[in-house]
N, C-alpha and C positions, 0 to 999 in steps of 0.2 A: 423435368422442367424444376428450375431454380423456385424454392419456397421464399415466402413472404419477405424473411428475415434478411436472404441472401440478395433478394432484389434491393432492399433496404439499404444494404450492404454497399451496394454498386452507388448508390446516392451519397456516401462519404467522401469527403474532400481532405486531403492531404496536403499541408503547405508546412513550409518553413522559413522563418526569418533570422539572417546573420548578419554580422556586424563586427565592427572591432569596440573596444571597448569606450564607453559612450555615446555609443553610434543610439544606443535605446531599443535593442532588438527585443529584449526579453520585455520589455515594457510595453513595445508594440503590440507582443505574443500575448501578454496577461489581458491586454483591452481587448483585444481580438477576442479571447476566451470567455471576457463578460458579454459583449456582445451576442455570441452567441447564446448564451445562456438569456438575455434579454430576448433574442428572438424565438425562444422554445425550441432549439436544437440541443442536443448533447456532443458534447465533445472532450477530449484529454489533451493535455498539453504538457510536455516534459522539455526540458531546458538543459543544456549544454554547454561548458566554459571548455578553455583552452588549461595549460599542465598549471598557470601561473596562481601563486595564494589568491592574489587579489585583482580586481580589473581586468581589462585584458579581452581577447573576442569571447562574443556567446552565439549562442544560436536558440532559438525557441522553434519546438516542431509539433507541431498541432495536425489533430484528426477530428473531424465533426459531422454533423448533419442530422437526420431524421431518427437514426437507430442508437442506441447506448452505444459507449466506445470505452472500451477498456482494453486496447492494445493498438500500436501503431500498425502501419500496413508496412508492406514490403518494398514499397517504393512512395515517392511524394510528386503529388501533380504538379505544384508552383513553390519553385524556392524564390526568396526575396531578399537581394543581395543590396545590404544600405549600403555598404562598404565590400571589400572584397582581401584585405589586410588578416593573413593567418586563418582563412576560412577552408583554404585544402585541409586542415584538423579536422573538419568536420564530414569528408568525402563518404566515410564508412558509416557516418551517423545517417545520412541524406542520402539514399539511393536514389539515382534520377534515372530514366530512360526515354528511349525518342519521343515519347508521347509527354514526357514533361516539359517545363516554362520554366524559364528564369526571367523574371523581371528587374531590373536593374536601371541606373540613371547612367546617362552618357558618361558622366564623370568620378563615377566608382571606380575605376581602373579596371584592369584584362579579369575576365571571370578564370578562377586557377583552373589548370587541366585535368586535375582530378576529378572537378566537377562536371567536365565536358565529354569522359569518356565513353557515354552510352548517347550521345549527339543531341541533347535535349534543346530545342528552340531557345533564342535568347531576344527578349524585346525589349529596348531601351525607352525610358521614359521621363520628361523633364520634371523630375522631384526636384530637385535641387532648387530650379528657377522656380517652382512654385511656392517652395518654403521661403525663398528667399523677398518673393512680394507679400511675405505677410511679418510686420514686426514682430519679432521674437518667434519666429516661426521654424518649425523642426522638420526634416526630411523624412524620419522616422513615420509621422503622423500624416504626411502628404502619400509614401507608399500605404502606407495602412489602410486610407481610404481607397486606394486602386484598388488593393488586395480584397477588400470587403465587397467592394461592387463587381469585381472579378469573379467570386464564388457564392455571388447572389444574396450576401447578407442585406436588408436593408439600411438605407442611413440612417433611420432613427434608431437602431439596435445598434450600431457602432456608435451612435453621439453618447447614447445611455449609458453603454459600455466603457467609452472614455470620460464621462463625468464621474460614474462609480470609482473609479481606478485612480483618478487623481483629483480626487475631490480634495482630499489633505493638503495639496499644492495652491490652492486657492485660485482666484477667477484671472490672475495673472499669467497662471501656466496653464488654465483649462480652456480660456477664449481664444489665444493665438493656435492653439491646438486643434479647436473644433474648424476653428478658420482652413485649416492646412489640412484638417479630415475631407474637408467637403471640395475642396480642391482636387485633393486625390482623386476621390469619388468620381467625379468629373471627367478623369483619365481612365476611368477602368472600362469593363464592357464585361460581358458573363458566358466565356467559354466554356468554364466549368459548373455553372451555377444549372446543376443537375437538380436540382428541387427548390420549395421555395420556402417560406417563411409558414407558422400555421396562421390562418386563418380566424380572427375573434381572437378571442383569451388567450393568454399565454401560459401554457402548464406551469405549476412550481417548479424550480431550477434551483437544486444547490451547487453553488462553484465553491469549490475547497479543494484542499490537498489531502494526500491520504494522512499526513500528520496530523491536518485539523482533525479530521475524522476521527482519528485515533484518539485526541483530547475530546471530541463529544464524544463519543461512546464510553469513556471512563467519567465524564460525568454524569451522563446518562446510568450507568452503572453504580451511582453512589459514591466515587473517589473524592474524596474531600482534603486530603493529604498527598503531596508530591514532594519528594525530594529526589535530586539529580545531579549529577555534572555535566555541563555541556559537552557532546560529541557530534561531530557530524556524520551522519545526514538524520538525527532525532533530537537536536536541539530545538525545534522549532515546534515539537511537540509542546516544549516547556515555555514556551514563548507564547503561544496559543493559550494554554492553560491559566499562565501566571493572574491574567487579571477577571480571569473568569472563575477562578476559585474561588478569589475574594469576594466576588458578586454572591457567592454560594456560600460564605460563612466558613470556607477553607483556607488552606494556605499554602502556599508553595517554597521550599528552600532550597537555595542552591547549594549543594555540600562540597565539601573540600577534594572530595574524590569519589569513585562509584561503591569503594568498600563502604564508605560512610553512608551514603546515601541508601542502599540496600538495608542496611542494619538501622538507619532512621525510620525506614516503611515498614520493619518489621516491629520496633517500639511503637509508631502511632497505631498499627494495626492491634495491639497488645491490647490497645488503651481502646479500641474499640470504634477506630476508625479506620473504614477502607483507604486503603494507600497505594500508590504505583509511582515507578520509576520508569525512566527511558533511556536507553542506553542504545549502543551498537557492540558489535563483535568485542571490540578489544575491552571494552567494558564489561559485558555479561561475563569475559572471562574472568575478570576480577570479582565478581559478584556470586562464584558458585558456592564458597563457604558460606554465606548467608542464605543464599537459596536452601541449602541442607539444614540451614538451623532453623529455616520457616517449616519445614517440611518436619521435621523431627518434632516442633512442638505444637506443630498442627495451627500454624499461624499466617492466614490467609495474605496473599501480597500479590502485584504482579507487576512482570517487567517486561515492558513494551523493548524489542531491539529489533531495530531498524536496520538491517543488515548491508553491509557494503561490500566491494571487492577487497579480499582478504590474502594470505594470510597478516599479520602485525597489523601496521599502518595500512598496507595495501593502497587501494584507490579511493579514497573517503565519497568522492563524488560521483561515482558510480555503484550499478545493484550488481548482487551476487549474493546465491542462496549457498552458502556455505557455511552459516552456523546450525544447520539441522543437528548434526551428529553431536554438536556439545550442550545443545539446547536440551535432546534426550537424554547422552549419555553423561553427562559432563559432570554432574553430581557423584560425588564417593558413596559408597554404601548402598545399600538398597534403597533408593529414596523416589517413591513414586510421585511423580508431579505431572500438570498438565502442560504440552505443549499445542498452541493452535498457531493458524497461519492465515490470514484474511486474503482474498481472492480476488479484489480489486479496490479502488480507491475508493469507493462506496461502502464497501464491506469491512472497510477499516473501522467503522463505528459500529456497525454490527458485531464484529469479532471481538472486538476490544472492550463492549459492554456485555456482551457473552460470557467472556472472559474475568471479568471483575465478577459476575453474579457467580459462577461455577468455584471460582476460589473461595469467595466468602462462602457459598454453601457447604463446600466440601473441606473447607479447612486447609487449602494447602497452598502453595506456590504456582503461578502461571505465568508462563513466558510465550508471550505475542511474537512470532517472526512476522515481522513487516518486511520492507526493503526499501532502498533509496528509488527504486524504479517507483513503489507504490506511496512511499512516504513524500517525495519530495515535485511526485507530478501532481498535476493540478487538473482536476474534472468538473463539467457539467454535466450533472446526474440529478435523477429523481432521488427525493429525500429516501432516507437509509429507513429500514423497517427496524422495529425494537424487537428482541426475543418473545417468543409467544411465553414464555415462563419468566417470574420476574423471581430470580434466586436471591434470598437473604441469609444474609448470618443466623445461624441456629443459638439465641442467647439464653442464658439461665440467670433470669432476673431474682430468684428465690431460692441459693443453692441450699439451704440447709447445714443440718452438723456435719453430714458425711457428703460433701459433694467431691464427685469423681469427675475430674477436669475428663481425662481421658478414658471414661468407661465402655467397656465394649458392649457397642450397642448392636442393635439387628444389621442396621445400615452402615456402620462403621465410623457414621457423625455423632461426636457427643456434645451438649451443650458447653458454650464459652460462658464467662462471667466477664465481668470488667473492673478493673483497679475501684476500690472504694467501697464494693458491696461485700454486707458483712455476711462472712462464711465464704466468700468466694475465693479467697487468697489460693493461688496453686503456683507449683515452681514450674517454668513454662523456659527451659535451657535445651542444648543441644546433647542432653547426657538423656540415655534410654531410663524408661521410670515405670512404674506401677501406673495404675488405673487414676491411684490419687495424683500423679506426676511427681513422686518422692523417686530418686534417684535409684536406680537398680541396675546389676549386672546380672541378676537371674536369666538362667536359659529360657523360663519359661515365661516370664514378664516381655525378654526381647521378642520372643517369637510373638506373642500375643500381640504387641505394638505393629509389630512388623504388618503383620496380615491385618491389623485394624485399618493402616494407612494404605497397603493395596487395596484390599477391599469396597471400601469406600469411593475407588476411582474407578474399577474395572467393573463393580456391580451397578453404579449409576445408570439410569437412563438417560441418555442426552440426545433422545430424539432423531430428527431428521437434521438436523444442522451441522451434526459432524460430517459432511461433506455435500456437493452441490452434483448432481449428476442428471445429463441431457444426452438425449437422442439412444439409438440402440445399435444391431448389428452385433458380429461376431469378433468384429477388431474394438478395441477400447484402448483409449489414449488414459495413463493415469500420472495425475499430475497433482500440484498443490501451489498456494500464494501466487504471487504476479505474473508466473506463466501461464495461469488458468485461460487469462483473457486471449491470448494467441492461441490456446489450446482449442477453446472454444468455437475459436473463430474457422481455424483449420478444419475442424469437424464439421462446421456451416458449409465450407468450400467442397468437402468430400461427398457430404450429403447432396447436394446441386447438381454434383458430376455420376449419381447415381451409387455411391458407395456408402451406405449405412457404418455409422461410426457411434462409437460410446465414450463419452469425455466422464471420468469420476475426479473431482478437484477435491482434494481432501484440507478441508478446515480444521479437523480435530486430529494429529499426529500423535499425541499421546496423554492417555492412552489409546492405544490404536483402536479400533471397532473392528474387531476380526470377523464376527459373524456378519455385520453388517457388510463388510468389505466382499466376504466370501458371496452374499446374495449378491450383491450388485456386479459381481465378476461372474455369474453363471452365464455359462452359454458361449462366452469370452475365447476364439481361438488362437487370435492373437493380442498380446498385452504389449503397450511399450509406454514404460517410464519416463515423463519430459519433465525436465529440470533444469535450471540455471548453474549449473556448477562442474568442477572436471571431475571430480571421483565418482557421482551418482549415488548420493547419499540417500535418497527416499528409496533409489533401487533395493541398496542393500539394505536400507532399513525393512522394507517389505520382505525381499527374500529372508532375514534373520526370523521373520513371522511365519517363513512359509506362506506365504500370500500370492505367491506368482510362479505360476508354471514355468516350467524346464526351458520352455520356448520363449519365455517373455524378454523383450529387447528394453535396450534405453536410448535415451537422446540426453544425455548430458553435457550441456555446453555451458565455460563458465563466462563472465561478462567479460569485459563493460557491455558490449552490445546486447543490447535487447534481442529476446528471441522473436521470430518472426511468424506469422502463419502460415507463409511460403515455406518456412524451413522446415516445420512443424508437417506439414504437409507431403513434403518431398520424402521425407523419414515413414510416412505412412506407406506412401505408395512403392515404397523402396521394400517394404514386408512381403508384396506379394510374390 
């Protein structure tokens, strides 16, 4: 029998909205997502654009309902076509089948054959005529009303979502949009309304992107200085942080390049201010020497890498988990540092905050591996929890006459002073050094400081947050980052079909929690490592640590298409 979660999954609805440049497809999707939150549901929205630099066709893809949503489904129930110019480009991203329904206007043109291969039904509705009956009316708002009615969203929730999304445009835009929304709502029906909005008080919901959530986590963790160079798909972190940092007494500086930005945050942190930068793969490559300096000088910093398709410029607007190798191994020499990966849009807040706390407490560099799928997707979600332990920097305010900045303590962490404290001056550069900080090439000093930097990371108690583990059974899925949502749902489907399945989604990738992972893998006869890159980077990392049985398999597929639960489930069944 299906469990409660599987039953709730069957009530989720998947819809897509597509149109050419200026048609308002993404705006309609944003309003719909806000309405989902107003109704007390959960939801996820991703968006896609054509290959042009600016403008052109776009698509908004959403999944929502009464259960938390962390991935798209294998197919879509409804496709709304505002027009069909170049919409065929999205046929791989919007899979339809015979049970799917396409909604369109009679004058929108012919539906592309690429979207009709599996025989979806088509229904034409007079959206254009309804929009023209309203002064300053817009077809996309009429279509949105029909779509909302068709999936069971209350009109009040749709109206509230519209007002929140378009509030900055003023009543001259909001009022006609509301009229169009209501006209479209009257054209709708509810073949896909498998659930209803909560009765009574609506529970608290956040509507935010993964980039927004990462920014929130940074502020929660105490970051008050950010320096960065804009790069897709990480720029929204900086845009979100800029005004909020100022409100909290912090500051954000746009640097001239990534090399400058990482060195600026090292300087800010040396001065006592928790600091962060955000970038993508090409920028992370440029930051490697700076990250090594932070490790050697034990200066805490955080780098959020919102990964994209690579190598080089690659596909800036699409996701891929291709930066794990460089994040773990890219620093030269023996340079132990932290590598973490959020597991969902909501988890971007928790993981980034945890990364800041760990970097501050352990006095090292932390790399957070988000990706385009998490960073630029928007979710309706419950508020994110904060880490149970509030980790801060160990400070020395009264250093005395013989202050040893790099003292060999029991736990490897030695107190930091801040500039201007009497007796607290020390050398913080990239040279190997003595306990006091004096540059040294002595073998004994080098070995002692290498061991200090290793021990403080390896021996720290990270608690249970190193991974999220669900289910049981002798078949185990091992995954990380944004693929976790699809892996969890694949496991739910397997369990509903009578096949117990365990999922281990790693949040802390370096240092790898080998003993904890070994315990989590106990009893597994089959292990499948799931990730979105071509080479199987996590698979090879785990094999390097001898964590996998010889029979372990891998499902490593590159982007730009997201991994879907059905794909993963098919690989699981193929293990038999």
